[in-house]
C-alpha positions as CSV (number, residue, x, y, z in Angstrom):
1,X,3.9,-16.1,-91.1
2,X,7.0,-17.2,-89.2
3,X,7.3,-13.8,-87.4
4,X,3.6,-14.0,-86.5
5,X,4.1,-17.5,-85.0
6,X,7.1,-16.4,-83.0
7,X,5.2,-13.4,-81.7
8,X,2.3,-15.6,-80.6
9,X,4.6,-18.0,-78.9
10,X,6.3,-15.2,-77.0
11,X,3.0,-13.8,-76.0
12,X,1.9,-17.2,-74.7
13,X,5.1,-17.7,-72.8
14,X,4.8,-14.2,-71.3
15,X,1.2,-15.0,-70.1
16,X,2.4,-18.3,-68.6
17,X,5.3,-16.6,-66.8
18,X,3.0,-13.8,-65.4
19,X,0.5,-16.4,-64.3
20,X,3.2,-18.3,-62.5
21,X,4.6,-15.2,-60.8
22,X,1.1,-14.2,-59.8
23,X,0.4,-17.5,-58.2
24,X,3.7,-17.4,-56.3
25,X,2.9,-13.8,-55.2
26,X,6.2,-12.6,-56.6
27,X,4.9,-10.3,-59.3
28,X,7.4,-7.8,-60.5
29,X,5.5,-4.7,-59.3
30,X,6.6,-2.7,-56.3
31,X,5.3,-3.8,-52.9
32,X,5.2,-1.9,-49.7
33,X,8.3,-2.1,-47.6
34,X,7.9,-4.6,-44.7
35,X,9.3,-2.2,-42.2
36,X,6.8,0.5,-43.1
37,X,3.9,-2.0,-42.6
38,X,5.3,-3.0,-39.2
39,X,5.6,0.6,-38.1
40,X,2.0,1.4,-39.2
41,X,0.7,-1.6,-37.3
42,X,2.6,-0.5,-34.2
43,X,0.7,2.8,-34.2
44,X,-2.5,0.8,-34.1
45,X,-1.9,-1.2,-31.0
46,X,-5.0,-0.9,-28.8
47,X,-5.0,1.1,-25.6
48,X,-6.7,0.1,-22.3
49,X,-8.4,3.0,-20.4
50,X,-10.3,3.4,-17.2
51,X,-13.5,2.6,-19.0
52,X,-14.7,-1.0,-19.2
53,X,-15.7,-2.2,-22.6
54,X,-19.3,-3.1,-23.1
55,X,-21.1,-4.7,-26.0
56,X,-23.9,-2.9,-28.0
57,X,-25.9,-5.1,-30.3
58,X,-26.1,-8.9,-30.7
59,X,-23.5,-11.6,-29.8
60,X,-22.8,-12.0,-33.5
61,X,-22.2,-9.8,-36.6
62,X,-23.6,-6.3,-36.0
63,X,-22.5,-6.2,-32.3
64,X,-19.6,-4.1,-31.2
65,X,-17.5,-3.3,-28.2
66,X,-17.5,0.3,-27.0
67,X,-16.1,2.0,-23.8
68,X,-18.7,2.5,-21.1
69,X,-18.9,6.2,-21.4
70,X,-22.1,6.7,-23.4
71,X,-23.9,9.1,-21.1
72,X,-24.5,12.4,-22.8
73,X,-23.9,11.3,-26.4
74,X,-26.6,13.1,-28.4
75,X,-26.8,11.0,-31.5
76,X,-25.5,7.9,-33.3
77,X,-24.8,8.1,-37.0
78,X,-24.8,4.7,-38.7
79,X,-24.1,4.6,-42.5
80,X,-24.7,1.2,-44.0
81,X,-27.9,-0.4,-43.0
82,X,-27.5,-4.2,-42.3
83,X,-30.0,-6.9,-41.5
84,X,-29.9,-6.5,-37.8
85,X,-31.0,-3.5,-35.6
86,X,-29.9,-4.4,-32.1
87,X,-27.0,-2.0,-32.1
88,X,-29.2,1.0,-33.0
89,X,-31.8,-0.1,-30.5
90,X,-29.2,-0.2,-27.8
91,X,-28.2,3.4,-28.8
92,X,-31.8,4.4,-28.5
93,X,-31.9,2.8,-25.0
94,X,-29.0,5.0,-24.1
95,X,-31.0,8.1,-25.0
96,X,-29.3,8.7,-28.4
97,X,-31.1,9.9,-31.5
98,X,-30.3,7.5,-34.4
99,X,-29.5,8.6,-38.0
100,X,-29.2,6.0,-40.8
101,X,-28.2,6.2,-44.4
102,X,-28.1,3.6,-47.2
103,X,-28.9,4.1,-50.9
104,X,-29.4,0.3,-51.4
105,X,-32.3,0.2,-48.9
106,X,-35.8,1.4,-49.3
107,X,-36.2,1.7,-45.5
108,X,-34.1,0.9,-42.4
109,X,-34.7,-1.8,-39.9
110,X,-38.3,-2.8,-39.4
111,X,-37.7,-3.4,-35.7
112,X,-37.1,0.3,-35.0
113,X,-40.2,2.6,-34.7
114,X,-40.1,5.3,-37.4
115,X,-40.3,8.0,-34.8
116,X,-37.1,6.9,-33.2
117,X,-34.8,7.3,-36.2
118,X,-34.0,9.5,-39.2
119,X,-33.2,7.7,-42.5
120,X,-31.9,9.1,-45.8
121,X,-31.6,7.0,-48.9
122,X,-28.0,7.8,-49.8
123,X,-24.6,6.3,-49.5
124,X,-22.0,8.1,-47.5
125,X,-19.0,9.1,-49.5
126,X,-16.7,11.9,-50.5
127,X,-19.1,14.0,-52.5
128,X,-22.7,15.2,-52.7
129,X,-25.1,14.1,-55.4
130,X,-28.3,12.1,-55.9
131,X,-26.6,8.9,-54.6
132,X,-24.0,10.2,-52.1
133,X,-23.7,12.5,-49.2
134,X,-20.6,13.5,-47.2
135,X,-20.5,12.9,-43.5
136,X,-20.1,16.6,-42.8
137,X,-23.2,17.5,-44.8
138,X,-25.2,14.6,-43.3
139,X,-24.4,15.7,-39.7
140,X,-25.1,19.3,-40.6
141,X,-28.5,18.4,-42.0
142,X,-29.4,16.8,-38.7
143,X,-29.6,20.2,-36.9
144,X,-28.0,19.0,-33.7
145,X,-26.3,21.1,-31.1
146,X,-22.9,22.2,-32.4
147,X,-21.3,21.3,-29.0
148,X,-22.8,17.9,-28.5
149,X,-20.9,14.6,-28.7
150,X,-21.7,12.0,-31.3
151,X,-21.2,8.3,-31.9
152,X,-20.2,6.9,-35.3
153,X,-20.8,3.3,-36.4
154,X,-19.6,2.8,-39.9
155,X,-19.6,-0.4,-42.0
156,X,-19.7,0.6,-45.7
157,X,-17.7,-2.1,-47.4
158,X,-14.5,-0.1,-48.3
159,X,-16.1,3.3,-48.6
160,X,-14.8,4.3,-45.2
161,X,-11.4,5.4,-46.6
162,X,-12.8,8.0,-49.0
163,X,-15.3,9.1,-46.4
164,X,-12.6,9.8,-43.8
165,X,-10.2,11.5,-46.1
166,X,-13.0,13.9,-47.0
167,X,-14.3,14.3,-43.4
168,X,-13.4,17.5,-41.6
169,X,-11.2,17.4,-38.5
170,X,-13.9,19.4,-36.7
171,X,-16.5,16.7,-37.3
172,X,-14.1,13.9,-36.3
173,X,-13.5,15.7,-33.0
174,X,-17.2,15.6,-32.3
175,X,-17.3,11.8,-32.2
176,X,-16.7,10.7,-28.7
177,X,-16.7,7.1,-29.9
178,X,-16.3,5.6,-33.3
179,X,-16.7,2.0,-34.4
180,X,-15.5,1.4,-37.9
181,X,-15.0,-1.7,-39.9
182,X,-12.0,-1.3,-42.1
183,X,-11.9,-3.6,-45.2
184,X,-9.2,-5.0,-47.4
185,X,-6.4,-4.3,-44.9
186,X,-4.2,-7.0,-46.3
187,X,-3.9,-4.8,-49.5
188,X,-1.6,-2.4,-47.7
189,X,1.1,-4.5,-49.4
190,X,0.2,-2.4,-52.4
191,X,2.1,1.0,-51.9
192,X,-0.8,3.2,-53.2
193,X,-3.3,1.5,-50.9
194,X,-0.9,1.7,-48.0
195,X,-0.6,5.4,-48.4
196,X,-4.4,5.7,-48.3
197,X,-4.8,3.6,-45.2
198,X,-1.9,5.3,-43.4
199,X,-3.4,8.7,-44.2
200,X,-6.8,7.7,-42.8
201,X,-5.4,6.3,-39.6
202,X,-3.0,9.2,-39.1
203,X,-5.9,11.6,-39.4
204,X,-8.0,9.7,-36.9
205,X,-5.2,9.2,-34.4
206,X,-4.7,13.0,-34.1
207,X,-7.7,13.1,-31.8
208,X,-8.5,9.5,-30.9
209,X,-7.0,6.3,-29.5
210,X,-7.8,2.7,-30.5
211,X,-9.4,0.9,-27.6
212,X,-10.3,-2.4,-29.3
213,X,-9.8,-4.3,-32.5
214,X,-11.9,-7.3,-33.5
215,X,-11.0,-9.2,-36.7
216,X,-14.0,-10.3,-38.8
217,X,-13.7,-14.1,-39.1
218,X,-15.7,-14.0,-42.4
219,X,-12.5,-12.8,-44.2
220,X,-9.9,-14.4,-42.0
221,X,-6.2,-13.5,-41.7
222,X,-3.7,-12.9,-44.5
223,X,0.0,-13.7,-43.9
224,X,2.9,-12.5,-45.9
225,X,6.6,-12.1,-45.0
226,X,5.8,-13.2,-41.4
227,X,3.3,-10.4,-41.0
228,X,-0.3,-11.3,-40.2
229,X,-3.1,-8.9,-41.2
230,X,-6.8,-9.3,-40.8
231,X,-8.5,-8.8,-44.1
232,X,-11.3,-6.9,-42.3
233,X,-11.4,-5.7,-38.7
234,X,-13.7,-3.7,-36.5
235,X,-11.9,-0.8,-34.8
236,X,-13.2,1.0,-31.7
237,X,-11.9,4.6,-31.2
238,X,-12.3,6.8,-28.1
239,X,-11.5,10.5,-28.2
240,X,-8.3,11.3,-26.4
241,X,-9.7,13.9,-24.1
242,X,-12.1,11.3,-22.6
243,X,-9.4,9.1,-21.1
244,X,-7.1,9.8,-18.2
245,X,-5.5,6.4,-17.6
246,X,-4.0,4.8,-20.7
247,X,-1.9,1.7,-21.0
248,X,-1.5,-0.8,-23.8
249,X,-4.1,-3.6,-24.0
250,X,-2.3,-6.9,-23.7
251,X,-5.0,-9.6,-23.9
252,X,-7.1,-10.6,-27.0
253,X,-9.8,-11.6,-27.7
254,X,-11.9,-9.7,-25.2
255,X,-14.4,-11.8,-23.2
256,X,-17.3,-10.0,-25.0
257,X,-15.9,-10.7,-28.5
258,X,-18.0,-13.1,-30.7
259,X,-17.5,-14.5,-34.2
260,X,-19.2,-12.6,-37.0
261,X,-20.0,-15.8,-38.9
262,X,-19.9,-19.6,-38.6
263,X,-16.5,-19.6,-40.4
264,X,-13.4,-20.7,-38.5
265,X,-12.7,-18.4,-35.5
266,X,-9.8,-16.0,-35.7
267,X,-8.0,-13.9,-33.1
268,X,-6.2,-10.6,-33.4
269,X,-2.7,-11.5,-34.5
270,X,-0.1,-10.9,-31.8
271,X,1.8,-8.3,-33.9
272,X,-1.3,-6.1,-33.7
273,X,-1.2,-5.6,-29.9
274,X,1.4,-5.3,-27.1
275,X,1.9,-8.8,-25.8
276,X,3.2,-9.3,-22.2
277,X,5.2,-12.4,-23.5
C-alpha cells in the first residue's frame, strides 16, 4: 500500500513538472537550432523583379498578389475551394481555364458558370484513391498542352507540404506563378517539421523565386528566442526564367496587401525580408 501511494505521488509530481515545463515552453525534447531557422528564413527573403505586383481576387481573404505577367498562362489549378470566387473569376478574365478540387464540397463557387471551370470532388495530396489525387495526376487528367504555362493557387490547410514533396520537378517547372498559403510555420522549432518545411522550400527554390509574402492575420505572429514567425503566410512564387532584373524587396507590407480577417493587423516581421535600415 505504501509503495503504491509513493508511486502515485511520484506520478502526480511528474505530471505537475511536465505541465510547468510545457507552459514555460522549456520542455526537455530537442528543438531546432536557432541558427538553422535563421538561415532558412534568409533563403526566403522576397525578391523584387521588373514585374509590378497586382492583386487577383477581393481586398480581403481569398485575394492574392501576383506579378503582372499573366498573359499566356493556359490554366489555373486551385485545390481547396473556399467561400469566395473572385480570384478564380479574375483568372478567367485573364483567359485562363480554371480547375478546382475539394472533397469537402459538393460543387464549387456558385458565382462561376459551370462551363468556365472543371471541378473534381477530391482532396489534393500525396496519393491517389477515392478521396485524394496527386497534383501530377490531376494536371495530367486535364489534357492540357505539355508545353503550356500554368498558375497554382493552393490553400489546403497544411496539406501543401505532402503535396509538394510528392510533386514532380517537371510539374513544378510548368507553374509560371504559384500562390501557396503555408500553415503552422511556427512549428519549425520542432526538428522533424523543420526538415519537412526546409525540404519543400528547397525543392521549390530550385526553379522559383519568392516575390511576395503576406502573413495571415487570422493566426498572427509567433515569437521565440527573438525570432518572429508568421503562423500562416501566403507566398507568391515566380519561375526564375521569367525575371531578368532581381533585387531584394525591402518594403512591407505592399500597398495592395489587405488583412484576411478583422483580427489585429500584422506585418511581415523584419527578419523575413531585407531591410534597408
